[in-house]
N, C-alpha and C positions, 0 to 999 in steps of 0.2 A: 505494500500499499504507499502511495507516495504521502509525503510526510509535507504540510501545509505550513509554512513560516507563518510567523507572527502578522496580522496585518500591519500593525505598527512599523514593523523593520520593513514589508515591503513599500509600505507607502514612503517611507523615510528615505530606504534607497532609492527606489524609482524617482523622487523628487529630486535627491541630490543628483541622478544621473542626467535630469533633464537640465539642471542648473550647469553642470560642467559640460553639456552639450552646447548650451547656449554661449558660454565662453568658450568654447573650442569655436563656435562658427565666427564669433566676436573677433577672435586671435586673428581666424584666416582671411577675415574680411580687412582687418587693419593692414594685414600683409599685403594683399592683393592692392589695397587703395595708397598704400606706400609706393608699390611697383608703379602703378598708375600715374603718379604723381610724379617720381623722379623720371619716366618716361617722357609725359607731356613738358618738364622743364628743360631736358635733353633736346626735344623737338625744337622747341623754342628757341634754344641755343645754336641750334643748327641752320636755322632761319636766320638769325642774326648775322652767323658768321658769313652764310654763303653771299646775303645779301652786301656784307661789307666788302668781302673780298672780290665779288662779280662787278662792282660798279668802281673798283680801282684799277684793275688790271683789263687792258685790250687784249692781249694777246697772252701766251703762254708763258713765255719768257718773265714778261711783267710779273702774271702770276706766281711764277717759282720766286723770285725777287722777294714779291709781296710776303709768301707763306715764309721765305726764309728769317724774314725780319721779326716776325710775330712771336713772341715770347710772353706765355700764358700760364701762370701753375696749376696744373689738373688739365690742362688742354692740349690737346695734339693734334697737328694738321698734316696731311699726307696726300699728296697729290698722285695719284695713279699713272703709270705710263700710258702713251697713247695706244687706243684699241685693247687695252686689258680692261675686263668686266670687273665689277665689284664682287667678291666672294660672298655677298649675301644681300638680303634685299633690304629694302626701309621700310621701317627702324629694326634695328638687331637686338635680341636679347643681351641681357648681361654677360660679360664675360669675363672670367676670372685669370689672372695671371699671377708670378713671382711677384711683380710690383703693386698687386693691387686689383680691383676692381674697375673695369671699364665699360661704358657705353659706346658701341663704334656705328658709326650712322655714313652710308656713302651719300653723297650729293651730287647731282651734277651741274653743271655751270655753264652756260652759254656766253661765248667769249664776242667782244665786239668785232673781232676779225671774222666771225663768222664758225670759227671751229669750237670744239665743245671738249671739257674737260671733267672728269671726275674726282671729287674731294673727299676724303675719308675724315671725318671729324670724330676725334676719340677724347671721351670725356672720365677723367678719372673720379668714381664715384666711392670710393672707399671708404670715406667718412661719413656718408650718408648711410651706406650699407652696415657700418659698425654700429652708426646710431640707431639703425633701424632693428639690428640685432639685440642690443642692448634695451631699447625698447619692448621688443617680444618678450625677452625674458624677465624684464620688470613687469609687465603685463602678466606672464605666466605666473611669476610668485604671487601678485595681486589676486589673481583670479583662486589661486590655492588658499590664501587666506579667507578670501570672500566665501570660498567653499563651506570651508569649515567652521567660520561665522554661519554660513547658512545651515550647516547639519546642526550646528547646536541650536538655533533658532527653531528650526523643524521639529527638534524632540522635544523642545518646549510646547511649541505650537500643537503638536500630536497630543502631549501630555494632557496639557488643557482642553482640548478641543475634541479629542479622541478617549484617549485612555480613563480621566477622569469620568465621562461621561458614562462609559462602560461599565467602570466598576459602582458605580453608585447603581446603577440600573441591575448589575447584577446582585450588590447586597439587597436590595430590594425585593428581588426574585428569593433569594436564600431565606430573607424573613417570613416568606410564607410557608405556614405550616402544613400540614398534613393533618387530617382533611381541611381541605380550602373552605374560609369562611366568608360570607359576604362582604364584610370589609377590609377582605385580602386584593383587592381590584387594586390595579397599578394607577397611579393620576396619569392620564394620557397626555392632558395639556400641561402638565410640569416636565415632560421628557422633552428633550431635542427633538427637534422636527425630523430627523433621520430614523430617529429610534421611536416614533410615535406607532409607525404601522407594526412595528414587534410588540410593544406594549398593548396594541389594540387585540391583535391575534393571541397574544397570552392571556389577555382576559375573558377571552371567548372559549379557550382552552380549560381555563380554572373554572368557568362559570359549567361547561361540559362534564369537568371530573368532580364538580360540587353536586351536580346534579346526579350523576352516575353513583358516586358516595352514597347519597341519602337513600338512592333506590336499593342498594346493595346492603346498607346497614339495616333500613326497615325492613327488609326480606328475610337478613338474618336472625335480626330481633324478634321478629313473628313468628317465624319456623321454630326457633328453639322454646319460645314460650309455650306454642302450640304443642310441643313433642313432650314438654316435659310433664303434662297430666297423664297421656296414653303410658308412656314409661313407668311413671310413678304406678299407675294401676297395675302393670304387667308384673312390677317388682312385688309389688304387695301380693297379689293372687298367687305367684309364683310361691312365696313363701307359706303361705296358707297351705296350699295343697301339699307342700312338704312337709308341713306338720302333721299331716293326716296320714294314717297310717296304711289306709287303701292305695295311697299313694306312692307306696314304695317301690313296685316295677316300672314307676313311671320317672324314679328317683333321678336319674343320669338326665333324662329330657330335661325335665325340670330345672336342674342344677345348670346345665348350658343355657337354658333360657333367663335363669336368674343372671348369669355370669353376662351376658349377652345384653340384658336391660341394663346392668349396672355400668358395663362400658359405653352404651348409648347415652346414659345419664351423665354419665362424667364429661362425653364431646357436647353434649348439651349445654352444660355448666361451663367449657371452655368455650363456647360458641358465644353464651351469653355476655360472659367476662370480656371478650373480646370486642362486642358491640357496646358495651357499657364505656370502654376504654377510649372507642374512637367516638363517642358520642360525649364524652366527658360526664359520664352518669357514675363512674367506677369511686365507690367511698371505701376507704380503707379506715381503720384504728391504729392509732399510735401507742403502742404499748411496751413495756418493759420487758424483752424477752431475755432468759437466762436460756444459753445454747444448749447446756446439759437435759435441762428439763423439757425443753422441746423436742429434743430426740429421745429422750425417755419415754415421752409420750408415742411419739412416733413409732418405736420399738415395741412399745406393748398394743397399739392397736395393729400393727402388721406383721407382728412375729408369727402369727397362727397361720396365715398365708404363705409366709416365705419357707416353710418346709424345713426349720432350722438353719438356714441359710444366713438370716441376719444377725448381725453384731453389733452391739455397742461398745464403742470406745471412750470409757468416762476419763480419759486422759490421766496425765502424772496428779498425784496426790500432793506434789511437791509446789503445784501453781497455787498462791494464796487465794484468789479469787478466778470465780467462774468465768468463762467468757461472757458476756452479755452486750445486749445492743437493743436497739429500737426498730419496731414493725407490727405488722398485723399479724396476732397470734395465729386464728382461723385461717387465713389467707398462705400465711407461712408453711402450716399444715399441709394446706393444699399443693404447695409447691414442693413438697419434700416427699407427701405421697407420689408425684408422679415423677419426680427423679427415682425414688425405690422401684417403682412399677417397673420402669423402663430398665432398671437395673437388673430385675429380674428375670426380666424379658429377654435382653441380649447377653445376659450373662450366663454361659452353661451351667447347669446343677453338675454338681453340689458346689461350686465354686461361690465363695462367701461375697456379702455384701457388707459394707464395713460404714458404721456411721461415727462421726467423729465432731468435734467443734474445737475452735482453735481463736486465738486473737491475733489479727493481722497487725502488719508495720504501722498504720496510723490508727490502732485503736479498735477498729470494726471488727465486728461479730462473724467470723467465718464457718457456716456450716457444712461438711465434707460428708458426701455421699460414694465411696469407692465400691468400683465393682472389678471383676477380673476379666471381661471381657474382651473384644478385639480393640477397645480403645476408640477414640475420634482422631482421624486425619487431622493433621496442624491446618490445612487449608480448607477445612469445613466446620471448624470450631467456632466461626461466628455464623455460618449460612445455618447451621442444624437450628439456629433459634430464630429463623425466621417462619412466617406462616406456611404451612402447608408443605414445608421442607423435611426432607427424610435424608439422613446421612447414608453411606455407602454400606456402612455395617447394615443398617436396618434394611436398605434393600435386598444385600446378598442375603440375608435369613429370610426364613418363613413366617415372621411376626407379622401382624397386621396391625396398622397405624393411621391415624389422621393426618400427623403431621402437625398439629397445632399444640400439642401437649408442653413442648419446649417453648414454644412463641408465648403463651400464655404465664409460663413459669418466669419469664423474661419481663414481660411487661408489669406483673403483680409486684415483681423485687423492685423493679425500678420505680414503679410507684409508691413504694416505701421508700425510696431514696437509695436503695442499693444496685447490686449488679451481680449477676450471674456469668462465670466462666468454667471453662474446662482445663484439665490439666493431666498429665502422665501419672500413672501409678506406676512406682519401681517395680518389674518385674511385669509388666502388662497389664492394663486394664486403664480405665477413666476416671478421674477423681472429678466429680460437679462439684463446683463450690458455689453457696450463695453467700453473699457478703453483705451485710446489714449495718447501716450506719453505727456509730458508736455514741454511748452515752454520754452527753457534753454535761460536765459538771458545774455545780451551781454556784453561781456567782456571789461575793461578798453581800452580805444582809447587811 
């Protein structure tokens, strides 16, 4: 793919080339004009010399005597022998020799005795040529200095007239959040005339995106609410049938129905969380969270379905204070449950799943869910938290998943002011870490 150079660099370089081309044309014109002026002066001199000698000499001997007495610096007159034609036409170009630069022109003279003679007028123009060359190089230097000045001025003009308006326009675009709101439209009239069509097109695009986003959000929210009731009924009736004795032959099928109903309920809950987050209706409580207590609650709740694979690392007794942070306890349990479910699903049995809590370098609470599965590739550790995205390990396995569980974990933890990340486990596996803000000490009373 061809790389396009920056527009500013292209404009500056082309403008500078245009300026240099203009200076070059000016220098060439100056050289041509100097040559024309020099030849015009030479022709005038030749005419004056021809008129002077022709009126004072009646025949060739008188003309030769007259020319022998002419002594003028920078001027040489030579009479060609009879019958010899001039070697060049009138006028001739500049000729260079060891003693300088000369303009030579032949002129035909009609003498009073009826004879004709050819006179060569040679003018030394060395001084004129040297001055012309000096003027040329002075103009070249002046053009170079002017080009540098022009380049600096162009850089300033392009900065003020192109780069700064584009940077301000880009800043306005970056300030627009997703989903777009009604007041996110760019003020078209405040933009430079060249950017107004772009701003108008962007506002139209934003309006279409906003309408599409609203339709999508309304659809997800409505469908999720509509599904919660039938899923709850299915799960409740399944539980009641399982408690009846006559349902024993159907127990495997009922267990499968209950498991799928629970999975669908979790999916609907995640969709609702996404819809609430997008619409700004997600409400969280901020409470003090003790890391060991939160993990112990998770362990007691999920140990029965983990078949002995879940392990709780209480940490070292030498630590004086348990790790603590700030967050929503219920939503934190939801996030931890999702991570443990994923670990149990992608880590082959009977490999253990370890729960641990620690304190980060900035005092934040770090909750660990470590598995012994295939781990997460380094280039996927950000992507797996996107909506409807599944990692390569999930695609290679036979496990089912919607690809929104981790995205819900990310949005809930970030709504608490924390973050989620993945690290490697020594010996293989993934360490999913939930980082919650530290508890700020109270100021002086």
